[in-house]
LUMGURO-502801 format. One line per field, with one value per residue (C-alpha): residue number from 1; x, y, z; residue in three letters. Coordinates in steps of 0.05 Angstrom, whole numbers. Each point is the difference from the previous one (the first is absolute). Layout:
BEGIN
resi	(NUM | ...)
xx	(X | ...)
yy	(Y | ...)
zz	(Z | ...)
resn	(ALA | ...)
// end
This chain:
BEGIN
resi	(1 | 2 | 3 | 4 | 5 | 6 | 7 | 8 | 9 | 10 | 11 | 12 | 13 | 14 | 15 | 16 | 17 | 18 | 19 | 20 | 21 | 22 | 23 | 24 | 25 | 26 | 27 | 28 | 29 | 30 | 31 | 32 | 33 | 34 | 35 | 36 | 37 | 38 | 39 | 40 | 41 | 42 | 43 | 44 | 45 | 46 | 47 | 48 | 49 | 50 | 51 | 52 | 53 | 54 | 55 | 56 | 57 | 58 | 59 | 60 | 61 | 62 | 63 | 64 | 65 | 66 | 67 | 68 | 69 | 70 | 71 | 72 | 73 | 74 | 75 | 76 | 77 | 78 | 79 | 80 | 81 | 82 | 83 | 84 | 85 | 86 | 87 | 88 | 89 | 90 | 91 | 92 | 93 | 94 | 95 | 96 | 97 | 98 | 99 | 100 | 101 | 102 | 103 | 104 | 105 | 106 | 107 | 108 | 109 | 110 | 111 | 112 | 113 | 114 | 115 | 116 | 117 | 118 | 119 | 120 | 121 | 122 | 123 | 124 | 125 | 126 | 127 | 128 | 129 | 130 | 131 | 132 | 133 | 134 | 135 | 136 | 137 | 138 | 139 | 140 | 141 | 142 | 143 | 144 | 145 | 146 | 147 | 148 | 149 | 150 | 151 | 152 | 153 | 154 | 155 | 156 | 157 | 158 | 159 | 160 | 161 | 162 | 163 | 164 | 165 | 166 | 167 | 168 | 169 | 170 | 171 | 172 | 173 | 174 | 175 | 176 | 177 | 178 | 179 | 180 | 181 | 182 | 183 | 184 | 185 | 186 | 187 | 188 | 189 | 190 | 191 | 192 | 193 | 194 | 195 | 196 | 197 | 198 | 199 | 200 | 201 | 202 | 203 | 204 | 205 | 206 | 207 | 208 | 209 | 210 | 211 | 212 | 213 | 214 | 215 | 216 | 217 | 218 | 219 | 220 | 221 | 222 | 223 | 224 | 225 | 226 | 227 | 228 | 229 | 230 | 231 | 232 | 233 | 234 | 235 | 236 | 237 | 238 | 239 | 240 | 241 | 242 | 243 | 244 | 245 | 246 | 247 | 248 | 249 | 250 | 251 | 252 | 253 | 254 | 255 | 256 | 257 | 258 | 259 | 260 | 261 | 262 | 263 | 264 | 265 | 266 | 267 | 268 | 269 | 270 | 271 | 272 | 273 | 274 | 275 | 276 | 277 | 278 | 279 | 280 | 281 | 282 | 283 | 284 | 285 | 286 | 287 | 288 | 289 | 290 | 291 | 292 | 293 | 294 | 295 | 296 | 297 | 298 | 299 | 300 | 301 | 302 | 303 | 304 | 305 | 306 | 307 | 308 | 309 | 310 | 311 | 312 | 313 | 314 | 315 | 316 | 317 | 318 | 319 | 320 | 321 | 322 | 323 | 324 | 325 | 326 | 327 | 328 | 329 | 330 | 331 | 332 | 333 | 334 | 335 | 336 | 337 | 338 | 339 | 340 | 341 | 342 | 343 | 344 | 345 | 346 | 347 | 348 | 349 | 350 | 351 | 352 | 353 | 354 | 355 | 356 | 357 | 358 | 359 | 360 | 361 | 362 | 363 | 364 | 365 | 366 | 367 | 368 | 369 | 370 | 371 | 372 | 373 | 374 | 375 | 376 | 377 | 378 | 379 | 380 | 381 | 382 | 383 | 384 | 385 | 386 | 387 | 388 | 389 | 390 | 391 | 392 | 393 | 394 | 395 | 396 | 397 | 398 | 399 | 400 | 401 | 402 | 403 | 404 | 405 | 406 | 407 | 408 | 409 | 410 | 411 | 412 | 413 | 414 | 415 | 416 | 417 | 418 | 419 | 420 | 421 | 422 | 423 | 424 | 425 | 426 | 427 | 428 | 429 | 430 | 431 | 432 | 433 | 434 | 435 | 436 | 437 | 438 | 439 | 440 | 441 | 442 | 443 | 444 | 445 | 446 | 447 | 448 | 449 | 450 | 451 | 452 | 453 | 454 | 455 | 456 | 457 | 458 | 459 | 460 | 461 | 462 | 463 | 464 | 465 | 466 | 467 | 468 | 469 | 470 | 471 | 472 | 473 | 474 | 475 | 476 | 477 | 478 | 479 | 480 | 481 | 482 | 483 | 484 | 485 | 486 | 487 | 488 | 489 | 490 | 491 | 492 | 493 | 494 | 495 | 496 | 497 | 498 | 499 | 500 | 501 | 502 | 503 | 504 | 505 | 506 | 507 | 508 | 509 | 510 | 511 | 512 | 513 | 514 | 515 | 516 | 517 | 518 | 519 | 520 | 521 | 522 | 523 | 524 | 525 | 526 | 527 | 528 | 529 | 530 | 531 | 532 | 533 | 534 | 535 | 536 | 537 | 538 | 539 | 540 | 541 | 542 | 543 | 544 | 545 | 546 | 547 | 548 | 549 | 550 | 551 | 552 | 553 | 554 | 555 | 556 | 557 | 558)
xx	(539 | 13 | 60 | -11 | 55 | -17 | 40 | -10 | 5 | 5 | 46 | 20 | -34 | -44 | -67 | -30 | -63 | -39 | 29 | -17 | -69 | -18 | 26 | -33 | -71 | 13 | 17 | -62 | -46 | 24 | -6 | -71 | -18 | 20 | -41 | -60 | -2 | 4 | -53 | -40 | 4 | -16 | -64 | -22 | -5 | -52 | -51 | 27 | -28 | -76 | -16 | 37 | -36 | -52 | 52 | 41 | -60 | -22 | 73 | 14 | -66 | -6 | -54 | -12 | 73 | 7 | -3 | 61 | 41 | -9 | -1 | 67 | 33 | -21 | 11 | 75 | 12 | -27 | 43 | 65 | -9 | 28 | 51 | 29 | 1 | 40 | 48 | 13 | 25 | 47 | 22 | -10 | -53 | 35 | 0 | -70 | -23 | 31 | -23 | -70 | 3 | 28 | -52 | -56 | 25 | 11 | -73 | -21 | 40 | -31 | -67 | -2 | 11 | -50 | -44 | -49 | -34 | 36 | 65 | -12 | -26 | 71 | 34 | -42 | 23 | 72 | -12 | -28 | 63 | 42 | -47 | -3 | 74 | -3 | -46 | 27 | 71 | -14 | -34 | 62 | 51 | -34 | 15 | 73 | 11 | -44 | -3 | -72 | -4 | 7 | -31 | -74 | 2 | 35 | -47 | -57 | 20 | 7 | -71 | -24 | 32 | -39 | -62 | 12 | 14 | -68 | -35 | 40 | 6 | -70 | 11 | 68 | -28 | -62 | 46 | 49 | -56 | -35 | 63 | 47 | -19 | -5 | 70 | 28 | -35 | 59 | 55 | -8 | 33 | 64 | 32 | -19 | 30 | 63 | 10 | -15 | 52 | 51 | -10 | 3 | 66 | 36 | -25 | -29 | 33 | 28 | -1 | 41 | -33 | 38 | -43 | 25 | -62 | -35 | -55 | -71 | -26 | -44 | -33 | -7 | -33 | -50 | -17 | -16 | -40 | -43 | -9 | -13 | -63 | -21 | -5 | -31 | -53 | -22 | 1 | -41 | -44 | -75 | 14 | 32 | -9 | -46 | 31 | -19 | 24 | 59 | 43 | -2 | -3 | 61 | 40 | -19 | 24 | 63 | 16 | -13 | 48 | 52 | -9 | 15 | 61 | 24 | -6 | 33 | 59 | 11 | 8 | 56 | 35 | 67 | -23 | -74 | -39 | -46 | 34 | -54 | 37 | -23 | -71 | 33 | 2 | -72 | 7 | 15 | -57 | -51 | 24 | -10 | -70 | -18 | 27 | -40 | -67 | 10 | 16 | -61 | -49 | 31 | 9 | -65 | -38 | 42 | 0 | -77 | -2 | 1 | -57 | -44 | 20 | -16 | -53 | -39 | 15 | 3 | 72 | 44 | 63 | 44 | -44 | 1 | 77 | 5 | -48 | 48 | 56 | -23 | 16 | 70 | 9 | -25 | 51 | 59 | -17 | 9 | 51 | 46 | -16 | 7 | 67 | 26 | -32 | 23 | 64 | -42 | -63 | 25 | -42 | -51 | -48 | -3 | -18 | -55 | -37 | 9 | -50 | -59 | 8 | -1 | -57 | -38 | 11 | -21 | -63 | -18 | 11 | -54 | -49 | 4 | -57 | -20 | -19 | 57 | 43 | 69 | 26 | -19 | 38 | 63 | -4 | -11 | 58 | 47 | -17 | 12 | 65 | 25 | -7 | 32 | 64 | 6 | 15 | 27 | 70 | 4 | -16 | 66 | 39 | -18 | 21 | 68 | 13 | 11 | 28 | 77 | 26 | 24 | -78 | -28 | -14 | -36 | -39 | -26 | -13 | -41 | -46 | -7 | -21 | -53 | -26 | -3 | -34 | -49 | -17 | -8 | -48 | -38 | -16 | -20 | -42 | -33 | -19 | -33 | -36 | -22 | -30 | -36 | -29 | -20 | -44 | -36 | -12 | -27 | -48 | -23 | -3 | -21 | -75 | -12 | 25 | 36 | 68 | -7 | 8 | 71 | 55 | 41 | -1 | 78 | 8 | 56 | -35 | -64 | 38 | 28 | -68 | -33 | 50 | -19 | -48 | -27 | -17 | -39 | -40 | -29 | -8 | -52 | 19 | -30 | 41 | 63 | -11 | -13 | 65 | 35 | -28 | 20 | 68 | 7 | -24 | 48 | 58 | -13 | -5 | 70 | 24 | -34 | 35 | 66 | -4 | -11 | 59 | 47 | -20 | 24 | 70 | -2 | 9 | 66 | 19 | -17 | 41 | 61 | 46 | 32 | 77 | 41 | 25 | 75 | 47 | 49 | 56 | -39 | -22 | 64 | 48 | 63 | 11 | 39 | 47 | 16 | 6 | -17 | 21 | -29 | 35 | -28 | 50 | 30 | -31 | 27 | -64 | 3 | -66 | 17 | -48 | 24 | -40 | 38 | -34 | 27 | -27 | 9 | 46 | -39 | -2 | -73 | -12 | -51)
yy	(699 | -53 | -35 | -66 | -34 | -69 | -34 | -73 | -50 | -76 | -6 | -72 | -61 | 38 | -32 | 2 | 43 | -63 | -33 | 59 | 6 | -69 | 6 | 62 | -28 | -64 | 40 | 49 | -60 | -34 | 65 | 11 | -71 | 20 | 67 | -35 | -52 | 57 | 38 | -64 | -13 | 69 | 9 | -75 | 13 | 55 | -57 | -67 | 6 | 10 | -71 | -22 | 43 | -49 | -51 | 53 | 28 | -70 | -11 | 68 | 33 | 73 | 7 | 72 | 10 | -37 | 59 | 26 | -52 | 39 | 69 | -14 | -21 | 55 | 54 | -21 | -10 | 70 | 35 | -42 | 15 | 73 | -12 | -60 | 35 | 61 | -45 | -41 | 60 | 19 | -73 | -40 | -45 | -61 | 13 | 23 | -58 | -48 | 37 | -3 | -71 | -20 | 40 | -30 | -69 | 9 | 22 | -60 | -50 | 29 | 2 | -75 | -8 | 49 | -20 | 59 | 44 | 63 | -36 | -18 | 72 | 26 | -50 | 25 | 70 | -24 | -36 | 64 | 43 | -48 | -9 | 78 | 2 | -55 | 28 | 72 | -28 | -51 | 53 | 50 | -57 | -12 | 76 | -14 | -59 | 17 | 63 | 31 | -31 | -71 | 10 | -3 | -74 | -11 | 44 | -33 | -67 | 25 | 28 | -69 | -34 | 50 | -17 | -74 | -1 | 34 | -59 | -60 | 27 | -26 | -67 | -12 | 20 | -49 | -56 | 7 | 2 | -61 | -43 | 22 | 54 | 76 | 13 | -26 | 63 | 38 | -53 | -13 | 72 | -26 | -43 | 50 | 55 | -33 | -10 | 72 | 19 | -44 | 30 | 70 | -16 | -31 | 42 | 61 | 65 | 42 | 74 | 43 | 71 | 47 | 39 | 43 | 36 | -26 | -50 | 39 | -35 | 55 | -7 | -75 | 12 | 52 | -39 | -64 | 49 | 25 | -68 | -46 | 38 | 24 | -77 | -22 | 52 | -21 | -72 | 9 | 61 | -22 | -72 | -8 | 76 | 54 | 48 | 56 | -37 | 34 | -59 | 8 | 74 | 2 | -49 | 44 | 66 | -32 | -28 | 72 | 30 | -50 | 7 | 76 | -14 | -50 | 56 | 49 | -50 | -23 | 71 | 11 | -67 | -8 | -68 | -4 | -66 | 28 | 51 | 54 | 15 | -66 | 35 | 53 | -56 | -3 | -78 | -17 | 39 | -19 | -73 | -2 | 30 | -54 | -54 | 26 | 8 | -69 | -36 | 39 | -25 | -71 | -24 | 33 | -42 | -64 | -9 | -9 | -42 | -66 | 17 | 15 | -68 | -39 | 39 | 22 | -51 | -59 | -25 | -40 | 32 | -38 | 9 | 78 | -3 | -33 | 52 | 55 | -28 | 33 | 67 | -17 | -35 | 62 | 43 | -49 | 2 | 75 | 6 | -47 | 21 | 72 | -13 | -36 | 53 | 62 | 8 | 12 | 32 | 40 | 5 | 53 | -43 | -51 | 55 | 25 | -66 | -28 | 40 | -1 | -74 | -13 | 46 | -36 | -67 | 28 | 32 | -67 | -33 | 49 | -33 | -70 | -25 | -65 | -37 | 22 | -54 | -10 | 8 | 71 | 12 | -33 | 44 | 66 | -16 | -18 | 67 | 38 | -38 | 19 | 75 | -8 | -36 | 55 | 55 | -21 | -17 | 54 | 56 | -23 | -9 | 75 | 25 | -40 | 21 | 75 | -11 | 3 | -65 | 27 | 10 | -61 | -37 | 55 | 19 | -74 | -9 | 65 | -22 | -67 | 40 | 38 | -69 | -29 | 55 | 3 | -72 | 7 | 60 | -30 | -64 | 42 | 53 | -52 | -41 | 58 | 19 | -74 | -1 | 68 | -26 | -67 | 37 | 38 | -64 | -36 | 52 | -2 | -72 | -32 | 3 | 51 | -32 | -56 | 33 | -9 | -75 | 12 | -5 | 56 | 47 | -13 | -20 | -47 | -33 | -8 | -35 | -49 | -11 | -13 | -57 | -26 | -60 | 18 | 68 | -36 | -42 | 58 | 57 | -3 | -7 | 61 | 44 | -42 | 18 | 74 | 1 | -30 | 52 | 54 | -26 | -6 | 69 | 30 | -39 | 18 | 71 | -6 | -29 | 63 | 48 | -38 | 8 | 72 | 8 | -39 | 41 | 59 | -25 | 14 | 73 | -16 | -44 | 54 | 55 | -41 | 18 | -46 | -7 | -51 | -55 | 7 | -54 | -37 | 45 | 61 | -25 | -33 | 50 | -42 | -78 | -42 | 42 | 60 | 64 | 55 | 70 | 50 | 65 | 60 | 20 | 67 | 3 | -23 | -28 | -74 | -40 | -67 | -55 | -55 | -62 | -44 | -67 | -61 | -65 | -65 | -38 | 6 | 63 | 15 | 57 | 16)
zz	(-774 | 55 | 15 | 38 | 44 | 22 | 56 | -13 | 57 | 5 | -63 | 14 | -27 | -43 | -21 | -72 | -9 | -8 | 61 | 42 | -25 | 11 | 71 | 12 | -23 | 42 | 63 | -11 | -8 | 67 | 34 | -27 | 28 | 70 | -6 | -28 | 58 | 51 | -36 | -3 | 72 | 23 | -47 | 13 | 76 | -13 | -21 | 21 | 73 | -27 | -11 | 62 | 46 | 23 | 26 | 30 | 42 | 18 | 29 | 31 | 9 | -4 | -54 | 12 | -15 | -67 | -41 | 31 | -37 | -62 | 30 | 37 | -61 | -44 | 51 | 13 | -80 | -13 | 51 | -20 | -74 | -3 | 53 | -37 | -68 | 27 | 42 | -63 | -35 | 60 | 18 | -67 | -19 | 27 | 72 | 4 | -41 | 49 | 59 | -24 | -14 | 67 | 37 | -44 | 11 | 76 | 6 | -43 | 46 | 68 | -33 | -7 | 79 | 18 | 59 | 0 | -56 | 33 | -9 | -74 | -13 | 26 | -44 | -64 | 21 | -1 | -68 | -29 | 21 | -40 | -59 | -6 | -14 | -56 | -50 | -10 | 4 | -56 | -48 | 15 | -12 | -70 | -13 | 19 | -43 | -66 | -43 | -11 | -67 | 28 | 66 | -16 | -14 | 71 | 37 | -37 | 21 | 74 | -7 | -26 | 61 | 46 | -35 | -1 | 76 | 11 | -37 | 30 | 70 | 21 | -34 | 31 | 70 | -9 | -23 | 55 | 51 | -30 | -7 | 59 | 49 | 6 | 28 | -70 | -31 | 28 | 2 | -73 | -11 | 33 | -57 | -56 | 45 | 14 | -77 | -14 | 52 | -30 | -68 | 28 | 41 | -61 | -61 | 19 | -22 | 58 | -16 | 38 | 11 | 43 | 45 | 54 | 21 | 59 | -4 | 2 | 67 | 17 | -67 | 12 | 67 | -27 | -60 | 44 | 48 | -61 | -31 | 59 | 33 | -72 | -21 | 63 | -2 | -71 | 24 | 64 | -24 | -12 | 23 | 68 | 18 | -27 | -48 | 50 | 62 | 44 | -20 | -75 | 4 | 43 | -44 | -61 | 33 | 24 | -70 | -29 | 51 | -14 | -73 | 2 | 45 | -54 | -54 | 42 | 19 | -73 | -26 | 46 | -3 | -37 | -27 | 8 | 5 | -53 | -43 | -19 | -61 | -27 | -9 | -45 | -51 | -28 | -20 | 70 | 26 | -52 | 3 | 76 | -8 | -52 | 44 | 61 | -39 | -38 | 70 | 33 | -54 | -9 | 72 | 18 | -45 | -8 | 80 | -6 | -63 | 39 | 43 | -61 | -30 | 60 | 35 | -64 | -53 | 49 | -16 | 47 | 28 | -44 | -64 | 20 | 6 | -68 | -35 | 22 | -38 | -66 | 34 | 11 | -67 | -35 | 39 | -14 | -74 | -12 | 57 | -33 | -76 | 14 | 34 | -64 | -49 | 42 | -39 | -62 | 25 | 63 | 59 | -23 | -38 | 57 | 50 | -44 | -17 | 68 | 40 | -49 | -7 | 73 | 11 | -54 | 34 | 69 | -29 | -30 | 66 | 26 | -41 | 29 | 41 | 38 | -63 | -43 | -35 | 30 | -72 | 6 | 60 | -28 | -62 | 37 | 50 | -59 | -35 | 68 | 10 | -69 | 16 | 66 | -30 | -50 | 50 | 68 | -22 | -53 | 50 | 35 | -66 | -19 | 63 | 4 | -72 | 22 | 72 | 15 | 21 | 69 | 16 | -34 | 69 | 33 | -63 | -14 | 75 | -2 | -54 | 36 | 62 | -36 | -33 | 68 | 31 | -58 | 11 | 74 | -4 | -58 | 42 | 60 | -37 | -44 | 63 | 32 | -63 | -12 | 74 | -10 | -67 | 31 | 54 | -55 | -45 | 62 | 12 | -67 | -13 | 66 | 26 | 53 | 68 | -31 | 5 | 78 | -13 | -27 | 54 | -40 | -59 | -12 | -73 | 14 | 58 | -39 | -58 | 47 | 35 | -69 | -9 | 73 | -6 | 71 | -26 | -55 | 49 | 44 | -50 | -53 | -71 | -24 | 51 | -21 | -72 | 19 | 37 | -58 | -48 | 50 | 1 | -73 | -12 | 50 | -30 | -74 | 22 | 28 | -65 | -39 | 47 | -9 | -75 | 5 | 46 | -43 | -62 | 36 | -4 | -73 | 11 | 33 | -59 | -50 | 35 | 6 | -54 | -48 | 8 | -39 | 36 | 17 | -34 | 42 | -25 | 20 | 65 | 31 | -36 | 9 | -10 | 46 | 48 | -43 | 32 | -52 | 3 | -50 | -9 | -42 | -53 | 20 | 71 | 66 | 24 | 6 | 8 | 34 | -13 | 43 | 19 | 48 | 5 | 35 | -16 | 41 | -42 | -64 | -38 | -15 | -50 | -52)
resn	(MET | PHE | ASN | ILE | ARG | ARG | ASN | ASN | LYS | HIS | GLN | THR | ASN | PRO | ARG | THR | PRO | ASN | GLU | GLY | ARG | GLN | GLU | LYS | ILE | SER | SER | ARG | GLY | PHE | ILE | MET | LEU | GLY | LEU | THR | LEU | GLY | MET | LEU | LEU | ALA | SER | LEU | ASP | GLN | THR | VAL | VAL | GLY | THR | SER | LEU | PRO | ARG | ILE | VAL | ALA | VAL | LEU | GLY | GLY | MET | ASP | LEU | PHE | SER | TRP | LEU | PHE | THR | ALA | TYR | MET | LEU | ALA | GLN | THR | ILE | THR | ILE | PRO | ILE | ALA | GLY | LYS | MET | SER | ASP | ARG | LEU | GLY | ARG | LYS | PRO | ILE | PHE | LEU | PHE | GLY | MET | ILE | ILE | PHE | MET | SER | GLY | SER | LEU | ILE | ALA | GLY | PHE | SER | THR | SER | MET | GLU | MET | LEU | ILE | ALA | CYS | ARG | PHE | ILE | GLN | GLY | LEU | GLY | GLY | GLY | ALA | LEU | ILE | PRO | VAL | ALA | MET | ALA | THR | VAL | ALA | ASP | LEU | TYR | ALA | PRO | GLN | ASP | ARG | GLY | LYS | ILE | GLN | GLY | MET | LEU | GLY | ALA | VAL | PHE | ALA | LEU | SER | THR | VAL | ILE | GLY | PRO | PHE | ILE | GLY | GLY | PHE | ILE | VAL | ASP | ASN | TRP | ASP | TRP | ASP | TRP | VAL | PHE | TRP | VAL | ASN | LEU | PRO | ILE | GLY | ILE | PHE | ALA | ILE | ILE | VAL | ALA | SER | VAL | LYS | PHE | PRO | SER | ILE | GLU | HIS | LYS | GLU | THR | SER | PRO | VAL | ASP | TYR | LEU | GLY | ILE | VAL | THR | LEU | VAL | GLY | ALA | LEU | THR | PRO | GLY | LEU | LEU | ALA | LEU | THR | TRP | GLY | GLY | THR | THR | TYR | ALA | TRP | ASP | SER | PRO | ILE | ILE | LEU | GLY | MET | ILE | THR | PHE | ALA | ALA | ILE | MET | LEU | VAL | ALA | PHE | VAL | PHE | VAL | GLU | ARG | ARG | ALA | SER | ASP | PRO | LEU | LEU | PRO | PHE | TRP | LEU | PHE | ASN | GLU | SER | ILE | PHE | THR | LEU | SER | SER | VAL | GLY | LEU | PHE | ILE | MET | ALA | PHE | GLY | MET | PHE | GLY | VAL | VAL | GLY | PHE | LEU | PRO | LEU | PHE | LEU | GLN | ALA | VAL | MET | GLY | MET | SER | ALA | THR | ASN | SER | GLY | MET | LEU | THR | ILE | PRO | LEU | MET | VAL | GLY | SER | MET | ILE | THR | SER | ILE | SER | SER | GLY | PHE | LEU | LEU | LYS | ARG | THR | GLY | TYR | LYS | PRO | TRP | LEU | LEU | ILE | GLY | PRO | PRO | ILE | MET | ALA | ALA | GLY | MET | PHE | LEU | LEU | SER | THR | LEU | HIS | ALA | GLY | SER | ASP | PRO | LEU | GLU | ALA | ILE | ILE | TYR | GLN | LEU | ILE | ALA | GLY | LEU | GLY | LEU | GLY | ALA | VAL | MET | ALA | ASN | PHE | ILE | VAL | ALA | THR | GLN | ASN | VAL | MET | PRO | LYS | SER | GLU | MET | GLY | VAL | ALA | THR | SER | SER | MET | SER | LEU | PHE | ARG | SER | ILE | GLY | GLY | THR | VAL | GLY | VAL | THR | MET | PHE | GLY | SER | LEU | LEU | ASN | ARG | ARG | MET | ILE | LEU | GLU | ILE | GLY | ASN | ASN | LEU | PRO | ARG | GLY | ALA | ALA | GLU | LEU | LEU | PRO | THR | THR | ASP | ALA | ASN | GLU | LEU | GLY | ASN | ILE | LEU | LEU | ASP | PRO | GLN | PHE | SER | ALA | ILE | ILE | PRO | SER | TYR | ILE | GLN | GLU | ALA | VAL | ARG | LEU | SER | LEU | SER | ASN | SER | LEU | THR | TYR | LEU | PHE | LEU | ILE | GLY | SER | ILE | ILE | VAL | ALA | LEU | SER | LEU | ILE | ALA | SER | ILE | LEU | ILE | ARG | LYS | VAL | PRO | LEU | LYS | SER | SER | GLU | GLU | TYR | HIS | GLY | GLU | MET | HIS | ASP | GLU | SER | VAL | GLU | ILE | THR | HIS | GLY | GLY | ASP | GLU | GLU | ILE | MET | SER | LEU | THR | ALA | GLU | VAL | SER | VAL | ASN | GLU | GLU | ASP | ILE | ARG | SER)
// end
């Protein structure tokens, strides 16, 4: 039998249960508004630059460097994600969120004053460092404020925000450039960021976590040393440099050495950046694998979908952007609905139905051709989106349900890292596969000797050339159609491979065991500032379960 002794604090001016609940809900909603704005900015800046590139290049020059506007941001964000997650466990979510927001806004401010492409790329890197801190901290804070039974709908909403930003980013960038100037693509972040900082400063819960062990600086250095050259090798390999070039081989070798060093350091660190005991929990391991596979297949395909819509189906840039909306609409539908139904269904059914639905949608995309009805592309993308939204947030919910609160930040950020790496590897590998397939298709579809008339065999460049009126004027129409057919076959081949890869994530979903979602009482243990001591009858052992949570002016509890 257990004897429970409670030490109640704050006995003065007691509030009724209903008043406390209303205040709690209001405070949590205000906090989530700030988190959502921060996450929106971080994810929006991955896509908002695309439609403003022609104007930026016209002003700053450096056309050969424009791809680095994306690469620098994604590279910095991927590096920061695991570090921010761990430090938020040690120092609390609030300082890391504020630090990330300030860094992100500093990069945005300076970016608008850039006088060269090199300066703008450096500012994008700074933005990525800040943005990488916002997404994992937002997801971990949801776990701090909501029990697993209530968390699904919030994570689903954050997932919907992430999807929405992917869609509206190009539109916002185009609107700003058409009506103002390119520098406002970055300055528009400032008022939203300032509001998010005010919210975080006033209402954000400040969780004290007393940690006496030293910070794992060596782990940070070795992780950055492994990720940076590894991601650069994947970005440059097969495009800027050949895969067997000394530069690429050297970076891969250095990344491998640093990865081994990282594992060696982490096994001996008193408070490791990535605790390897996390992998002892099969749900964490399988969910990370599932996220990696889904991101690998999804980003590897979605990244090339606009090229198909424009160069093959003949749509304008604006119309192709509008036609990708159904993919994100489908994702938002299942992401939000699964969140609200999670308390009844649990996460397992969604993990099982998501991969097959998305794989089916991507397979249907592989049947498109130049003469396809745009309605077909809309329906197929909607199907793929429905599958995507069913799994992405629920992999994280499944893991957070079995993780201790003290490691929630590092567990969440580690999964975000696997998703980010999966997307980066997917885009790179699929790009290389596309170019290889394009060479084969050109050889099959163009008459002998006609390939010599083409300035390149790169799929992306050929897609842009097909849209160039000057190309139409000097190249015979039968060659243009052969190039278009080759590009169509190459891209639909990519969609088919992507559907197979996405379907493989079902294996991870099947193996993830079903664990009932914890209720608020089970997860948080104590209400308000109670210190609970449980003493086993007859024994002298005392198990102390104490949660010291200090809140800025408002008591925010679940």
